[in-house]
C-alpha positions in Angstrom: 230.2 33.0 4.7 233.9 32.8 4.0 235.4 35.4 1.6 237.0 34.3 -1.7 235.5 30.8 -2.0 232.3 31.7 -3.9 232.3 32.2 -7.7 231.4 35.6 -9.2 227.7 36.1 -9.8 227.3 38.0 -13.2 224.7 39.0 -15.7 224.2 36.1 -18.1 222.8 36.1 -21.7 220.9 32.9 -22.4 220.4 32.0 -26.1 218.1 29.2 -27.2 218.3 27.1 -30.3 215.0 28.6 -31.5 216.5 32.1 -31.5 215.0 33.4 -28.3 217.3 35.1 -25.9 217.0 36.7 -22.5 219.2 38.0 -19.7 219.4 36.5 -16.2 222.1 36.1 -13.6 224.5 33.1 -13.2 228.1 32.2 -12.5 228.7 32.1 -16.3 228.6 35.1 -18.6 226.8 33.2 -21.5 224.6 30.1 -21.8 223.3 28.3 -24.8 220.3 26.0 -24.4 218.4 23.7 -26.7 214.8 24.4 -25.4 213.4 27.4 -23.6 210.0 28.6 -22.5 209.3 30.0 -26.0 209.6 26.6 -27.7 209.0 24.0 -25.0 205.9 21.9 -25.7 204.6 22.3 -22.1 204.4 26.1 -22.5 203.4 26.4 -26.1 200.9 23.5 -26.3 202.5 22.2 -29.5 203.9 18.7 -29.6 207.4 18.6 -31.0 209.7 15.6 -31.2 213.4 16.3 -31.0 214.7 13.2 -32.8 218.4 12.8 -33.2 219.9 9.9 -35.1 216.5 8.2 -35.6 216.0 7.2 -31.9 212.2 7.1 -32.2 212.3 4.8 -35.2 214.9 2.6 -33.5 212.7 2.3 -30.4 209.6 1.5 -32.4 211.4 -1.2 -34.4 212.9 -2.7 -31.3 209.6 -2.9 -29.4 207.4 -3.7 -32.3 205.8 -7.1 -32.7 206.1 -9.8 -30.0 209.1 -8.4 -28.1 208.6 -9.0 -24.4 205.8 -11.5 -24.8 207.7 -14.5 -23.6 205.7 -17.4 -22.3 206.3 -18.5 -18.8 206.6 -22.2 -18.5 
């Protein structure tokens, strides 16, 4: 490997939006994440929707009714 072309590998504090934090190693000294293993539905078994700006309601209203049921003729 060439010297001087790789970034520094430092201890990193990772902070989640749920309040959980842990230490790992990365090229950045601090990371902020939205979902971690303490609050992710796959690991907790709880279903949680992260809905920003009403995207779920917008999707349901768009695809409700006869949308996509065009007759071929």
